[in-house]
C-alpha positions as CSV (number, residue, x, y, z in Angstrom):
1,M,0.0,0.0,0.0
2,T,1.4,3.4,-1.0
3,V,1.5,6.4,1.3
4,N,-1.1,8.2,-0.7
5,A,-3.5,5.2,-1.0
6,K,-7.2,5.8,-0.5
7,F,-10.0,3.4,0.0
8,T,-13.3,3.6,-1.8
9,L,-16.5,3.8,0.2
10,D,-19.7,2.6,-1.6
11,L,-22.8,3.9,0.3
12,N,-26.2,2.3,-0.3
13,Q,-25.3,0.5,-3.6
14,G,-23.7,3.4,-5.3
15,K,-25.9,6.1,-4.1
16,R,-22.8,7.9,-3.0
17,I,-19.1,6.9,-3.7
18,L,-16.6,8.5,-1.4
19,E,-13.0,8.0,-0.3
20,C,-11.1,7.3,2.9
21,R,-7.5,7.7,3.9
22,P,-6.0,4.8,5.9
23,G,-6.3,5.4,9.6
24,M,-9.4,7.6,9.4
25,T,-12.7,6.6,11.0
26,L,-15.6,6.2,8.7
27,F,-17.4,9.1,10.6
28,A,-14.4,11.5,9.9
29,A,-14.0,10.4,6.3
30,L,-17.7,11.0,5.5
31,R,-17.7,14.3,7.3
32,S,-14.7,15.5,5.4
33,Q,-16.7,15.0,2.2
34,K,-19.9,16.6,3.5
35,T,-21.8,13.4,4.3
36,F,-22.9,13.4,7.8
37,L,-23.7,10.5,10.1
38,P,-25.8,11.4,13.1
39,T,-24.1,11.8,16.5
40,G,-25.5,12.6,19.8
41,C,-22.2,12.5,21.6
42,G,-19.7,14.3,19.3
43,A,-18.5,11.0,17.8
44,R,-17.1,9.7,21.1
45,G,-18.7,6.2,20.8
46,L,-21.2,6.9,23.6
47,C,-24.6,7.3,21.9
48,G,-24.7,4.6,19.3
49,Q,-26.4,6.9,16.7
50,C,-23.8,6.7,14.0
51,R,-24.7,3.1,13.3
52,V,-24.0,1.7,9.8
53,K,-24.0,-1.8,8.3
54,L,-20.8,-3.2,6.8
55,L,-21.7,-5.3,3.8
56,A,-18.3,-6.1,2.4
57,G,-14.7,-5.2,2.9
58,E,-12.0,-5.1,5.6
59,A,-12.1,-3.0,8.7
60,N,-10.8,-3.0,12.3
61,P,-12.5,-5.4,14.7
62,P,-15.3,-4.0,16.8
63,T,-14.1,-1.9,19.7
64,D,-15.1,-2.2,23.3
65,L,-17.4,0.8,22.9
66,E,-19.1,-1.0,20.0
67,H,-19.6,-4.1,22.1
68,E,-21.2,-1.9,24.7
69,R,-23.6,-0.1,22.3
70,L,-24.4,-3.0,19.9
71,N,-25.7,-6.4,20.8
72,A,-24.2,-9.6,19.6
73,S,-26.7,-10.3,16.9
74,D,-26.3,-6.7,15.5
75,L,-22.5,-7.2,15.4
76,A,-22.9,-10.6,13.7
77,A,-25.1,-9.0,11.1
78,G,-22.3,-6.4,10.3
79,Y,-23.6,-3.4,12.2
80,R,-20.8,-1.0,13.3
81,L,-20.5,2.5,14.7
82,G,-19.1,5.0,12.2
83,C,-17.0,6.7,14.8
84,Q,-15.3,3.5,15.7
85,L,-15.0,1.8,12.3
86,R,-11.6,2.3,10.5
87,P,-11.6,1.0,6.9
88,G,-8.8,-1.4,6.0
89,G,-9.7,-1.4,2.3
90,D,-12.6,-0.7,-0.1
91,L,-15.9,-1.0,1.7
92,R,-19.6,-1.4,0.8
93,L,-21.8,0.0,3.4
94,E,-25.5,0.6,4.1
95,V,-26.3,3.9,5.9
96,P,-29.7,5.4,7.0
97,A,-31.4,7.2,4.1
98,A,-31.6,10.3,6.3
99,V,-27.8,10.7,6.1
100,F,-28.2,12.0,2.5
101,A,-30.6,14.7,3.6
102,A,-28.4,16.2,6.4
103,R,-26.1,19.0,5.4
104,E,-24.0,21.8,6.9
105,Y,-25.7,25.2,7.1
106,P,-23.9,28.6,7.8
107,T,-26.0,30.6,10.3
108,T,-25.9,33.8,12.3
109,V,-26.8,34.1,16.0
110,E,-30.0,36.2,16.0
111,D,-31.1,36.0,19.6
112,I,-30.0,34.7,23.0
113,I,-32.8,34.5,25.6
114,P,-32.1,33.7,29.3
115,L,-34.7,31.3,30.6
116,T,-33.1,30.4,34.0
117,P,-29.7,31.2,35.4
118,E,-28.3,28.1,33.7
119,I,-30.5,27.7,30.7
120,R,-30.7,29.9,27.6
121,R,-32.6,29.8,24.3
122,F,-30.5,30.4,21.2
123,R,-31.8,31.4,17.7
124,F,-29.8,30.7,14.6
125,R,-30.8,32.5,11.4
126,L,-30.1,30.8,8.1
127,A,-28.6,32.5,5.1
128,P,-31.2,34.3,3.0
129,G,-33.1,31.9,0.9
130,D,-31.8,28.8,2.8
131,T,-34.2,26.4,4.6
132,I,-34.0,23.4,6.8
133,P,-36.8,20.9,6.2
134,H,-37.2,19.0,9.5
135,Q,-39.7,17.5,11.9
136,A,-40.3,19.0,15.4
137,G,-38.2,17.1,17.9
138,Q,-35.3,16.3,15.7
139,F,-31.8,17.6,16.6
140,L,-28.8,19.4,15.1
141,N,-25.1,19.1,15.5
142,L,-23.5,22.4,16.5
143,N,-19.9,23.0,15.3
144,V,-18.3,24.8,18.2
145,P,-15.0,26.4,17.1
146,S,-11.7,26.4,18.9
147,H,-11.7,28.7,21.9
148,S,-10.1,29.2,25.3
149,G,-7.6,26.4,25.0
150,V,-10.0,24.0,23.3
151,R,-8.4,23.1,20.0
152,G,-10.4,22.0,17.0
153,V,-14.1,21.9,16.3
154,T,-16.3,20.4,19.1
155,I,-19.5,18.7,17.9
156,R,-22.5,18.9,20.2
157,C,-26.1,18.0,19.6
158,F,-29.2,20.0,20.7
159,S,-32.9,19.3,20.0
160,F,-34.8,21.8,17.9
161,T,-37.2,24.0,19.8
162,T,-38.8,25.2,16.6
163,P,-41.9,23.5,14.9
164,S,-41.7,21.8,11.5
165,T,-43.3,24.8,9.9
166,T,-40.4,27.1,10.7
167,L,-37.7,26.7,8.0
168,D,-35.6,29.9,8.0
169,H,-34.2,29.6,11.5
170,L,-33.7,27.1,14.3
171,D,-33.9,27.6,18.1
172,I,-32.3,25.4,20.7
173,V,-32.5,25.4,24.5
174,V,-29.1,24.8,26.2
175,R,-28.2,24.1,29.8
176,L,-24.7,25.4,30.9
177,N,-22.2,22.7,31.9
178,P,-19.4,24.8,33.5
179,K,-16.9,21.9,33.1
180,G,-17.8,21.3,29.5
181,T,-16.0,22.2,26.3
182,A,-19.0,23.5,24.3
183,T,-21.7,25.2,26.5
184,P,-19.2,27.6,28.2
185,Y,-18.4,28.9,24.7
186,L,-22.2,29.4,24.0
187,F,-22.8,31.2,27.3
188,N,-19.6,33.2,27.7
189,L,-18.3,33.9,24.2
190,L,-21.0,33.5,21.6
191,K,-22.7,36.8,20.8
192,I,-25.7,38.0,18.7
193,G,-24.4,38.5,15.2
194,D,-21.7,35.8,15.4
195,P,-21.5,33.2,12.6
196,I,-21.7,29.5,13.6
197,S,-22.3,26.4,11.5
198,I,-24.8,23.6,12.2
199,I,-25.4,20.2,10.6
200,A,-29.0,19.0,10.4
201,P,-31.5,17.4,10.5
202,F,-30.9,14.3,12.6
203,G,-32.8,11.9,14.8
204,E,-35.9,9.7,15.0
205,F,-37.4,11.7,17.9
206,Y,-40.5,13.2,16.3
207,L,-44.2,12.9,16.9
208,R,-45.7,9.9,15.1
209,D,-48.9,10.5,13.1
210,Q,-51.0,8.1,15.3
211,P,-54.3,8.9,16.9
212,V,-53.3,7.6,20.3
213,P,-52.7,9.4,23.6
214,A,-49.1,10.4,24.3
215,V,-47.0,10.9,27.4
216,W,-44.2,13.4,27.2
217,I,-41.5,13.5,29.9
218,A,-38.9,16.3,30.0
219,G,-36.1,17.2,32.4
220,G,-34.3,20.5,32.4
221,S,-33.4,21.6,28.9
222,G,-35.1,18.5,27.7
223,L,-38.3,20.5,27.4
224,S,-36.9,21.9,24.1
225,P,-38.2,19.4,21.5
226,F,-41.7,19.3,23.1
227,L,-42.2,23.0,22.5
228,G,-41.9,22.5,18.8
229,M,-44.1,19.4,18.9
230,L,-46.7,21.3,20.8
231,D,-46.6,24.2,18.3
232,D,-47.2,21.6,15.5
233,L,-50.2,20.1,17.3
234,V,-51.8,23.6,18.1
235,A,-51.3,24.6,14.4
236,G,-52.9,21.4,13.2
237,V,-49.8,20.1,11.4
238,L,-50.7,16.8,13.0
239,P,-54.2,15.8,14.4
240,N,-54.7,16.6,18.1
241,R,-54.6,13.7,20.5
242,P,-54.5,13.6,24.3
243,V,-51.1,14.7,25.5
244,T,-49.7,14.8,29.0
245,L,-46.5,16.7,29.4
246,F,-44.4,16.1,32.6
247,F,-41.6,18.7,33.2
248,G,-39.2,18.0,36.1
249,A,-36.7,20.3,37.7
250,A,-35.0,20.6,41.1
251,K,-35.7,24.2,42.1
252,P,-38.5,26.7,41.2
253,V,-35.9,28.9,39.4
254,D,-35.2,25.9,37.1
255,L,-38.7,25.8,35.7
256,Y,-39.4,27.9,32.6
257,Y,-42.3,28.5,30.3
258,V,-44.6,27.2,33.0
259,K,-47.2,30.0,32.8
260,E,-47.3,29.7,29.0
261,L,-47.8,25.9,29.1
262,Q,-50.4,26.2,31.9
263,D,-52.3,28.8,29.8
264,L,-52.1,26.5,26.8
265,A,-53.4,23.6,28.9
266,R,-56.4,25.7,30.0
267,K,-57.1,26.7,26.4
268,H,-56.8,23.2,24.8
269,P,-58.6,20.3,26.6
270,W,-56.5,17.7,24.9
271,F,-53.3,19.0,26.6
272,K,-52.4,18.5,30.2
273,F,-49.2,20.0,31.7
274,I,-47.7,18.7,35.0
275,P,-44.6,20.5,36.2
276,A,-42.7,19.0,39.2
277,L,-40.0,19.9,41.6
278,S,-37.7,17.4,43.3
279,G,-36.0,19.9,45.7
280,P,-37.2,21.2,49.1
281,E,-38.5,24.5,47.7
282,H,-42.2,24.2,46.8
283,D,-43.3,27.8,46.2
284,P,-45.0,27.8,42.8
285,A,-48.7,26.9,42.6
286,E,-49.9,24.1,40.5
287,V,-46.6,22.2,40.7
288,D,-46.3,18.6,41.8
289,H,-43.5,17.5,44.1
290,G,-40.9,14.7,43.9
291,L,-38.6,13.2,41.3
292,I,-40.2,13.2,37.8
293,T,-40.2,9.4,37.9
294,E,-42.2,9.5,41.2
295,V,-44.7,12.0,39.8
296,V,-45.2,9.9,36.6
297,E,-45.7,6.8,38.7
298,R,-48.2,8.5,41.0
299,Q,-50.2,10.4,38.3
300,L,-50.6,7.7,35.6
301,S,-52.2,4.2,35.6
302,D,-52.9,2.0,32.6
303,L,-50.8,3.2,29.6
304,S,-51.3,0.2,27.3
305,Q,-52.8,2.4,24.5
306,H,-50.2,5.2,24.8
307,E,-47.0,6.3,23.1
308,A,-44.3,7.9,25.2
309,Y,-41.6,10.5,24.3
310,L,-38.7,11.2,26.6
311,C,-36.0,13.9,26.7
312,G,-33.5,14.1,29.6
313,G,-30.4,12.6,31.1
314,P,-29.5,8.9,30.8
315,G,-30.6,8.1,34.4
316,M,-34.0,9.8,33.9
317,L,-34.5,7.9,30.6
318,K,-33.8,4.5,32.1
319,A,-36.0,5.1,35.1
320,C,-38.8,6.4,33.0
321,I,-38.6,3.6,30.5
322,D,-38.9,1.0,33.4
323,I,-42.0,2.8,34.8
324,L,-43.7,3.2,31.4
325,V,-43.1,-0.4,30.4
326,N,-44.5,-1.5,33.8
327,K,-47.6,0.6,33.2
328,G,-48.2,-1.0,29.8
329,V,-46.4,1.1,27.1
330,A,-44.9,-1.2,24.5
331,R,-41.2,-0.8,24.4
332,E,-41.3,0.0,20.7
333,K,-43.7,2.9,21.4
334,I,-41.2,4.7,23.7
335,F,-39.2,7.3,21.7
336,F,-36.0,9.2,22.6
337,D,-32.7,10.3,21.2
338,R,-29.7,9.1,23.2
339,F,-27.2,11.9,23.7
340,G,-23.7,11.3,25.2
């Protein structure tokens, strides 16, 4: 093999033919050629979203992270994680069809709205004439540039707050992680008028067009995708159905959009909103108390005819899934995007 050798990557039976230099991951090779696998963890092998199927060709053996994220039958069938797979020759691969719809968009920061001391809403305006077709609830990858000792682009994912009818800008809701590499840049350095690029749309977290009741469970900034879904339902993009939205936080100051959602619930009989606080402060009226999992357990009974949509941290997701399954929700009717 010569120093300048490149491997050929055949995606979906010739739909797209790309190249890869030896030593590159599949994720990086595709990204360098404007073909974007989804990632909820910044391609660190934690979320399992960049899954592809290796049909033919040589590559490195599955890594420990792949053994953690993929079961034995998936690995035996050829499924791999794009951020872990390193081609060793020409490959034939099958990738999700949605990969071909995602692209990079230049945007400008149009607005930054504080919602709580640690949560802000950011609006990114697309270039004139540009649009992002998407479904409410999907997510974007934000390309955070080098800053304050952080070298290279950091990829982070955030759920859309905007409904599917909004095409010329996208909003996200972000919670500050003071020890992180991305959110301190958004909170401390990013300003209105700054350019920043995003890659979108990604994800299977969107409201299914099914006339069945739905349970939505959000924690912290996880309220974000439900705001767009709710806008779609109010606008009639999808038929209304009974929806119960649980929103959990620790302190009263961590709750946001409560009055707006309570007003919406009073206006629309099909919508029920249940905010909850897990900490010792219980000042706000019409707020339940306890961990969001405890509130869901207490408030709901038979859910055998329901769908469920979850957005929050890994611990909350696992605990809520267990409760929902015990109350009758079919596992395949529980939807969430796993972020790392």
